[in-house]
N, C-alpha and C positions, 0 to 999 in steps of 0.2 A: 596324739596318736597319729602317726604318719604311715600310710601304706605305700609300698613301692608298687607302682602300677606300670605295666608295659603298654604305653599308649598305642604303639603300632598293633599290638595284639588285640587290644580292645576296639580299635578302629576297625580292624578286620572283622571282629565278631559283632560289631555294632550294626552291620547290614543284615536285614531280615532274610534276604536270599541266601547269604552265606551261612546264616544259622540253620536255615532249612536244609541246605546242602550237607552241613555237618550232621544233622539229625539223620538224613538219608544214608550217609556213609556209615554212621555208627550202627544203624539198623541192618544194613546189608553187608557190612564188612569192608566193602570197597566199591568203586564205581569209576566210570569214565565220564567224560564230558557229554558224550552221546547218551549214555544210560541216565544220567542226571537230568539232561534236557527233556527226556521223555516223561519225567515225573514232575517237572516244574514248568510254570508258564514263562520260560525264558529260553532264548535261542542257545544253541550249542556254543556259539562264539562268546556269548555273554557268560555262560557257565565256565568256559575255559579261562576267561579273564578273572572271574571270581576265584576259581581254583588256583590261579597264579598268585593272587593276594594271600589266600590261605597257606599256600606253599611257602611264600616269602616269610611269613611269621612263624612257620614251623608247625602249624596245626594239621597239615596233611603232607604226605610224601607220595611221590609218583614213581611208578616203575613202568618201563616200556612194555606194551602188550600189542604186538603187531604194529598197526599204523596209529594206535592210540596209546594213551598212558592211563594206567589204573591208579587211582588215588585211594589212600587209606588214611584214617585219622591217626595222628601221633598221640597216643594215649598219655604219654608223659607230659607233653606240652599242654594237652587238654586239662590234665590234673593241675598243672601250674596255673592255668587260667582260672580254674575253679577255686584254687587256693587264694588267688588274688582277689577274686570276687568275694570270697568269705571274709577276707581281711578288710576290704573296703566296706562291706556290709556291717561288720562289727564296729568299725570306726563311726559309721553313720548312726548306728544304734546308740552308741555312747554319746554322740553329740545330741541326739534327740532326747535322751534321758536328761542331759544337762539343761537343755532348753525347757523341758517340762518342769524340772525343779525350780528354775528361775521364774517361770510363769506362775507356778503355784505360790512361790514366796511373794511375788508381787500381788497376787490375788489376796493372800492372807493379810498383807499390809493394808490393802484397800479396805478390807472388811473390818480390820481393827480400828481404822480411822473413822469409820461410820458409826461406831459404838460410842 
C-alpha cells in the first residue's frame, strides 16, 4: 500500500505555528500578518514568512488590502491535505495490523513449544 504524499505540503503543515495560523484563518475566514501576529507569540515578520510558505504550497491565497495582504485558506488544497493524511493513516493502520498478527503468531508458537 503506497500513499502519494506531497512532501512540500506536509513540510509546511509540520510547523506548529503554521498549523495554528491555519486554525485562526479557518476560524475567522481571513487575516493579515498583522492580525495574526496579534493572536500569536510571533513577530509580524515571522508570520509573513510563515504565510509565504503556506502560500507556496497552495494552502492559503492572498489578496491585496491596502498596504497589507489578506490571506484565506484554500479549502480545496486543505481537503487534499486531509485526504493524504487519511490515506497515510490507513496505510499505517494496515501495517500495524500485520505486525500484530505476526507477533501473535510468534507468541502462539512459543506457547505451543512449552507444552
